[in-house]
Structure formats: structure tokens, C-alpha cells
Chimera marker file (.cmm) of the C-alpha trace (Angstrom):
<marker_set name="trace">
<marker id="1" x="-5.197" y="10.578" z="-32.911" r="1" g="1" b="0" radius="0.5"/>
<marker id="2" x="-5.597" y="11.664" z="-29.182" r="1" g="1" b="0" radius="0.5"/>
<marker id="3" x="-7.072" y="8.993" z="-26.725" r="1" g="1" b="0" radius="0.5"/>
<marker id="4" x="-8.178" y="11.884" z="-24.482" r="1" g="1" b="0" radius="0.5"/>
<marker id="5" x="-10.641" y="13.383" z="-27.026" r="1" g="1" b="0" radius="0.5"/>
<marker id="6" x="-13.944" y="11.676" z="-26.441" r="1" g="1" b="0" radius="0.5"/>
<marker id="7" x="-16.794" y="11.222" z="-28.902" r="1" g="1" b="0" radius="0.5"/>
<marker id="8" x="-19.455" y="13.883" z="-28.265" r="1" g="1" b="0" radius="0.5"/>
<marker id="9" x="-22.211" y="13.356" z="-30.713" r="1" g="1" b="0" radius="0.5"/>
<marker id="10" x="-25.476" y="11.615" z="-30.021" r="1" g="1" b="0" radius="0.5"/>
<marker id="11" x="-25.372" y="11.424" z="-26.083" r="1" g="1" b="0" radius="0.5"/>
<marker id="12" x="-28.164" y="11.658" z="-23.654" r="1" g="1" b="0" radius="0.5"/>
<marker id="13" x="-27.946" y="14.251" z="-21.906" r="1" g="1" b="0" radius="0.5"/>
<marker id="14" x="-26.366" y="16.221" z="-24.811" r="1" g="1" b="0" radius="0.5"/>
<marker id="15" x="-22.901" y="17.561" z="-24.843" r="1" g="1" b="0" radius="0.5"/>
<marker id="16" x="-22.179" y="20.627" z="-22.851" r="1" g="1" b="0" radius="0.5"/>
<marker id="17" x="-19.941" y="23.778" z="-23.994" r="1" g="1" b="0" radius="0.5"/>
<marker id="18" x="-17.387" y="22.604" z="-21.199" r="1" g="1" b="0" radius="0.5"/>
<marker id="19" x="-16.925" y="19.241" z="-23.026" r="1" g="1" b="0" radius="0.5"/>
<marker id="20" x="-16.683" y="20.762" z="-26.313" r="1" g="1" b="0" radius="0.5"/>
<marker id="21" x="-14.063" y="23.179" z="-24.988" r="1" g="1" b="0" radius="0.5"/>
<marker id="22" x="-12.015" y="20.425" z="-23.258" r="1" g="1" b="0" radius="0.5"/>
<marker id="23" x="-12.008" y="18.441" z="-26.430" r="1" g="1" b="0" radius="0.5"/>
<marker id="24" x="-10.651" y="21.543" z="-28.372" r="1" g="1" b="0" radius="0.5"/>
<marker id="25" x="-8.084" y="22.006" z="-25.769" r="1" g="1" b="0" radius="0.5"/>
<marker id="26" x="-6.818" y="18.502" z="-26.186" r="1" g="1" b="0" radius="0.5"/>
<marker id="27" x="-6.831" y="18.723" z="-29.883" r="1" g="1" b="0" radius="0.5"/>
<marker id="28" x="-4.755" y="22.096" z="-29.868" r="1" g="1" b="0" radius="0.5"/>
<marker id="29" x="-2.305" y="20.699" z="-27.243" r="1" g="1" b="0" radius="0.5"/>
<marker id="30" x="-1.861" y="17.626" z="-29.432" r="1" g="1" b="0" radius="0.5"/>
<marker id="31" x="-1.154" y="19.500" z="-32.731" r="1" g="1" b="0" radius="0.5"/>
<marker id="32" x="0.777" y="22.222" z="-31.250" r="1" g="1" b="0" radius="0.5"/>
<marker id="33" x="2.952" y="19.957" z="-29.136" r="1" g="1" b="0" radius="0.5"/>
<marker id="34" x="2.462" y="22.365" z="-26.150" r="1" g="1" b="0" radius="0.5"/>
<marker id="35" x="0.823" y="21.411" z="-22.794" r="1" g="1" b="0" radius="0.5"/>
<marker id="36" x="0.993" y="25.137" z="-21.849" r="1" g="1" b="0" radius="0.5"/>
<marker id="37" x="2.232" y="27.633" z="-24.343" r="1" g="1" b="0" radius="0.5"/>
<marker id="38" x="4.854" y="30.338" z="-23.738" r="1" g="1" b="0" radius="0.5"/>
<marker id="39" x="3.775" y="33.870" z="-23.223" r="1" g="1" b="0" radius="0.5"/>
<marker id="40" x="4.679" y="34.606" z="-26.799" r="1" g="1" b="0" radius="0.5"/>
<marker id="41" x="2.373" y="31.823" z="-28.141" r="1" g="1" b="0" radius="0.5"/>
<marker id="42" x="-0.411" y="32.236" z="-25.520" r="1" g="1" b="0" radius="0.5"/>
<marker id="43" x="-2.752" y="34.441" z="-27.597" r="1" g="1" b="0" radius="0.5"/>
<marker id="44" x="-2.536" y="32.261" z="-30.772" r="1" g="1" b="0" radius="0.5"/>
<marker id="45" x="-3.037" y="29.134" z="-28.512" r="1" g="1" b="0" radius="0.5"/>
<marker id="46" x="-6.106" y="30.446" z="-26.957" r="1" g="1" b="0" radius="0.5"/>
<marker id="47" x="-7.551" y="31.820" z="-30.098" r="1" g="1" b="0" radius="0.5"/>
<marker id="48" x="-6.995" y="28.314" z="-31.715" r="1" g="1" b="0" radius="0.5"/>
<marker id="49" x="-8.958" y="26.613" z="-28.782" r="1" g="1" b="0" radius="0.5"/>
<marker id="50" x="-11.797" y="29.082" z="-29.416" r="1" g="1" b="0" radius="0.5"/>
<marker id="51" x="-11.935" y="28.413" z="-33.002" r="1" g="1" b="0" radius="0.5"/>
<marker id="52" x="-11.889" y="24.663" z="-32.720" r="1" g="1" b="0" radius="0.5"/>
<marker id="53" x="-14.525" y="24.766" z="-30.034" r="1" g="1" b="0" radius="0.5"/>
<marker id="54" x="-16.784" y="26.923" z="-32.323" r="1" g="1" b="0" radius="0.5"/>
<marker id="55" x="-16.167" y="24.699" z="-35.377" r="1" g="1" b="0" radius="0.5"/>
<marker id="56" x="-16.860" y="21.662" z="-33.144" r="1" g="1" b="0" radius="0.5"/>
<marker id="57" x="-20.042" y="22.977" z="-31.739" r="1" g="1" b="0" radius="0.5"/>
<marker id="58" x="-21.402" y="23.903" z="-35.193" r="1" g="1" b="0" radius="0.5"/>
<marker id="59" x="-20.535" y="20.372" z="-36.302" r="1" g="1" b="0" radius="0.5"/>
<marker id="60" x="-22.257" y="18.723" z="-33.525" r="1" g="1" b="0" radius="0.5"/>
<marker id="61" x="-25.367" y="20.741" z="-34.059" r="1" g="1" b="0" radius="0.5"/>
<marker id="62" x="-25.567" y="20.141" z="-37.761" r="1" g="1" b="0" radius="0.5"/>
<marker id="63" x="-25.150" y="16.340" z="-37.637" r="1" g="1" b="0" radius="0.5"/>
<marker id="64" x="-28.193" y="14.049" z="-38.056" r="1" g="1" b="0" radius="0.5"/>
<marker id="65" x="-28.669" y="10.531" z="-37.037" r="1" g="1" b="0" radius="0.5"/>
<marker id="66" x="-31.571" y="7.962" z="-36.642" r="1" g="1" b="0" radius="0.5"/>
<marker id="67" x="-29.708" y="5.847" z="-34.263" r="1" g="1" b="0" radius="0.5"/>
<marker id="68" x="-30.827" y="5.927" z="-30.639" r="1" g="1" b="0" radius="0.5"/>
<marker id="69" x="-28.877" y="8.202" z="-28.167" r="1" g="1" b="0" radius="0.5"/>
<marker id="70" x="-26.004" y="6.704" z="-26.250" r="1" g="1" b="0" radius="0.5"/>
<marker id="71" x="-26.312" y="6.593" z="-22.378" r="1" g="1" b="0" radius="0.5"/>
<marker id="72" x="-22.999" y="8.179" z="-20.940" r="1" g="1" b="0" radius="0.5"/>
<marker id="73" x="-22.883" y="5.732" z="-17.981" r="1" g="1" b="0" radius="0.5"/>
<marker id="74" x="-23.147" y="2.681" z="-20.449" r="1" g="1" b="0" radius="0.5"/>
<marker id="75" x="-20.468" y="3.950" z="-22.512" r="1" g="1" b="0" radius="0.5"/>
<marker id="76" x="-18.150" y="4.785" z="-19.713" r="1" g="1" b="0" radius="0.5"/>
<marker id="77" x="-18.719" y="1.144" z="-18.448" r="1" g="1" b="0" radius="0.5"/>
<marker id="78" x="-17.941" y="-0.188" z="-21.944" r="1" g="1" b="0" radius="0.5"/>
<marker id="79" x="-14.643" y="1.871" z="-22.038" r="1" g="1" b="0" radius="0.5"/>
<marker id="80" x="-13.705" y="0.708" z="-18.611" r="1" g="1" b="0" radius="0.5"/>
<marker id="81" x="-14.233" y="-2.995" z="-19.653" r="1" g="1" b="0" radius="0.5"/>
<marker id="82" x="-12.193" y="-2.547" z="-22.605" r="1" g="1" b="0" radius="0.5"/>
<marker id="83" x="-9.392" y="-0.940" z="-20.698" r="1" g="1" b="0" radius="0.5"/>
<marker id="84" x="-9.444" y="-3.824" z="-18.216" r="1" g="1" b="0" radius="0.5"/>
<marker id="85" x="-9.353" y="-6.404" z="-20.911" r="1" g="1" b="0" radius="0.5"/>
<marker id="86" x="-6.487" y="-4.691" z="-22.690" r="1" g="1" b="0" radius="0.5"/>
<marker id="87" x="-4.335" y="-3.651" z="-19.795" r="1" g="1" b="0" radius="0.5"/>
<marker id="88" x="-5.618" y="-6.113" z="-16.939" r="1" g="1" b="0" radius="0.5"/>
<marker id="89" x="-7.132" y="-4.944" z="-13.742" r="1" g="1" b="0" radius="0.5"/>
<link id1="1" id2="2" r="1" g="1" b="0" radius="0.2"/>
<link id1="2" id2="3" r="1" g="1" b="0" radius="0.2"/>
<link id1="3" id2="4" r="1" g="1" b="0" radius="0.2"/>
<link id1="4" id2="5" r="1" g="1" b="0" radius="0.2"/>
<link id1="5" id2="6" r="1" g="1" b="0" radius="0.2"/>
<link id1="6" id2="7" r="1" g="1" b="0" radius="0.2"/>
<link id1="7" id2="8" r="1" g="1" b="0" radius="0.2"/>
<link id1="8" id2="9" r="1" g="1" b="0" radius="0.2"/>
<link id1="9" id2="10" r="1" g="1" b="0" radius="0.2"/>
<link id1="10" id2="11" r="1" g="1" b="0" radius="0.2"/>
<link id1="11" id2="12" r="1" g="1" b="0" radius="0.2"/>
<link id1="12" id2="13" r="1" g="1" b="0" radius="0.2"/>
<link id1="13" id2="14" r="1" g="1" b="0" radius="0.2"/>
<link id1="14" id2="15" r="1" g="1" b="0" radius="0.2"/>
<link id1="15" id2="16" r="1" g="1" b="0" radius="0.2"/>
<link id1="16" id2="17" r="1" g="1" b="0" radius="0.2"/>
<link id1="17" id2="18" r="1" g="1" b="0" radius="0.2"/>
<link id1="18" id2="19" r="1" g="1" b="0" radius="0.2"/>
<link id1="19" id2="20" r="1" g="1" b="0" radius="0.2"/>
<link id1="20" id2="21" r="1" g="1" b="0" radius="0.2"/>
<link id1="21" id2="22" r="1" g="1" b="0" radius="0.2"/>
<link id1="22" id2="23" r="1" g="1" b="0" radius="0.2"/>
<link id1="23" id2="24" r="1" g="1" b="0" radius="0.2"/>
<link id1="24" id2="25" r="1" g="1" b="0" radius="0.2"/>
<link id1="25" id2="26" r="1" g="1" b="0" radius="0.2"/>
<link id1="26" id2="27" r="1" g="1" b="0" radius="0.2"/>
<link id1="27" id2="28" r="1" g="1" b="0" radius="0.2"/>
<link id1="28" id2="29" r="1" g="1" b="0" radius="0.2"/>
<link id1="29" id2="30" r="1" g="1" b="0" radius="0.2"/>
<link id1="30" id2="31" r="1" g="1" b="0" radius="0.2"/>
<link id1="31" id2="32" r="1" g="1" b="0" radius="0.2"/>
<link id1="32" id2="33" r="1" g="1" b="0" radius="0.2"/>
<link id1="33" id2="34" r="1" g="1" b="0" radius="0.2"/>
<link id1="34" id2="35" r="1" g="1" b="0" radius="0.2"/>
<link id1="35" id2="36" r="1" g="1" b="0" radius="0.2"/>
<link id1="36" id2="37" r="1" g="1" b="0" radius="0.2"/>
<link id1="37" id2="38" r="1" g="1" b="0" radius="0.2"/>
<link id1="38" id2="39" r="1" g="1" b="0" radius="0.2"/>
<link id1="39" id2="40" r="1" g="1" b="0" radius="0.2"/>
<link id1="40" id2="41" r="1" g="1" b="0" radius="0.2"/>
<link id1="41" id2="42" r="1" g="1" b="0" radius="0.2"/>
<link id1="42" id2="43" r="1" g="1" b="0" radius="0.2"/>
<link id1="43" id2="44" r="1" g="1" b="0" radius="0.2"/>
<link id1="44" id2="45" r="1" g="1" b="0" radius="0.2"/>
<link id1="45" id2="46" r="1" g="1" b="0" radius="0.2"/>
<link id1="46" id2="47" r="1" g="1" b="0" radius="0.2"/>
<link id1="47" id2="48" r="1" g="1" b="0" radius="0.2"/>
<link id1="48" id2="49" r="1" g="1" b="0" radius="0.2"/>
<link id1="49" id2="50" r="1" g="1" b="0" radius="0.2"/>
<link id1="50" id2="51" r="1" g="1" b="0" radius="0.2"/>
<link id1="51" id2="52" r="1" g="1" b="0" radius="0.2"/>
<link id1="52" id2="53" r="1" g="1" b="0" radius="0.2"/>
<link id1="53" id2="54" r="1" g="1" b="0" radius="0.2"/>
<link id1="54" id2="55" r="1" g="1" b="0" radius="0.2"/>
<link id1="55" id2="56" r="1" g="1" b="0" radius="0.2"/>
<link id1="56" id2="57" r="1" g="1" b="0" radius="0.2"/>
<link id1="57" id2="58" r="1" g="1" b="0" radius="0.2"/>
<link id1="58" id2="59" r="1" g="1" b="0" radius="0.2"/>
<link id1="59" id2="60" r="1" g="1" b="0" radius="0.2"/>
<link id1="60" id2="61" r="1" g="1" b="0" radius="0.2"/>
<link id1="61" id2="62" r="1" g="1" b="0" radius="0.2"/>
<link id1="62" id2="63" r="1" g="1" b="0" radius="0.2"/>
<link id1="63" id2="64" r="1" g="1" b="0" radius="0.2"/>
<link id1="64" id2="65" r="1" g="1" b="0" radius="0.2"/>
<link id1="65" id2="66" r="1" g="1" b="0" radius="0.2"/>
<link id1="66" id2="67" r="1" g="1" b="0" radius="0.2"/>
<link id1="67" id2="68" r="1" g="1" b="0" radius="0.2"/>
<link id1="68" id2="69" r="1" g="1" b="0" radius="0.2"/>
<link id1="69" id2="70" r="1" g="1" b="0" radius="0.2"/>
<link id1="70" id2="71" r="1" g="1" b="0" radius="0.2"/>
<link id1="71" id2="72" r="1" g="1" b="0" radius="0.2"/>
<link id1="72" id2="73" r="1" g="1" b="0" radius="0.2"/>
<link id1="73" id2="74" r="1" g="1" b="0" radius="0.2"/>
<link id1="74" id2="75" r="1" g="1" b="0" radius="0.2"/>
<link id1="75" id2="76" r="1" g="1" b="0" radius="0.2"/>
<link id1="76" id2="77" r="1" g="1" b="0" radius="0.2"/>
<link id1="77" id2="78" r="1" g="1" b="0" radius="0.2"/>
<link id1="78" id2="79" r="1" g="1" b="0" radius="0.2"/>
<link id1="79" id2="80" r="1" g="1" b="0" radius="0.2"/>
<link id1="80" id2="81" r="1" g="1" b="0" radius="0.2"/>
<link id1="81" id2="82" r="1" g="1" b="0" radius="0.2"/>
<link id1="82" id2="83" r="1" g="1" b="0" radius="0.2"/>
<link id1="83" id2="84" r="1" g="1" b="0" radius="0.2"/>
<link id1="84" id2="85" r="1" g="1" b="0" radius="0.2"/>
<link id1="85" id2="86" r="1" g="1" b="0" radius="0.2"/>
<link id1="86" id2="87" r="1" g="1" b="0" radius="0.2"/>
<link id1="87" id2="88" r="1" g="1" b="0" radius="0.2"/>
<link id1="88" id2="89" r="1" g="1" b="0" radius="0.2"/>
</marker_set>
């Protein structure tokens, strides 16, 4: 789907509201095709971001797992290594 939307579940420290909202913004941008909506679409655009963020927060708080929490720094290092392997330094 969208490479800019990061996985937010099961991290230590837990996800913040800002991270959820940023993912919601990326999702709405992707499906609407707008990076920045026109004045006519601005209200609907921001309402969609709020709704997606709320639904995402509810989802993240209701999910359960027995897996250990992921470390953000370790996951970032893994992603950087994958990118280097894929695209070269």
C-alpha cells in the first residue's frame, strides 16, 4: 500500500497519538490522491484524518499478542539495512 505508513503495534515505548495521526494522514493522502486538499475539500479531508486516527487507535488498543515488544531502534536499523541491501548505499 503506502511505504510511509509504519507498523505501530507492539512497540516499546508504545505508539503515540502523533504517530497514529501521521499514519492516518498518509493513508488519507494516499486514497484521496491529495497531498493538500483544496479549500472545498479541506473539511472532508480533515474529518477523514480524524476518523481514521480514531479507528486506528481503537484497533491498536484492542489488539493482543504474546510476542515480545519490538524495540524501535532495532527495527529502524533493520529497515535501514534492508534499504541499503535493496538500493545500495
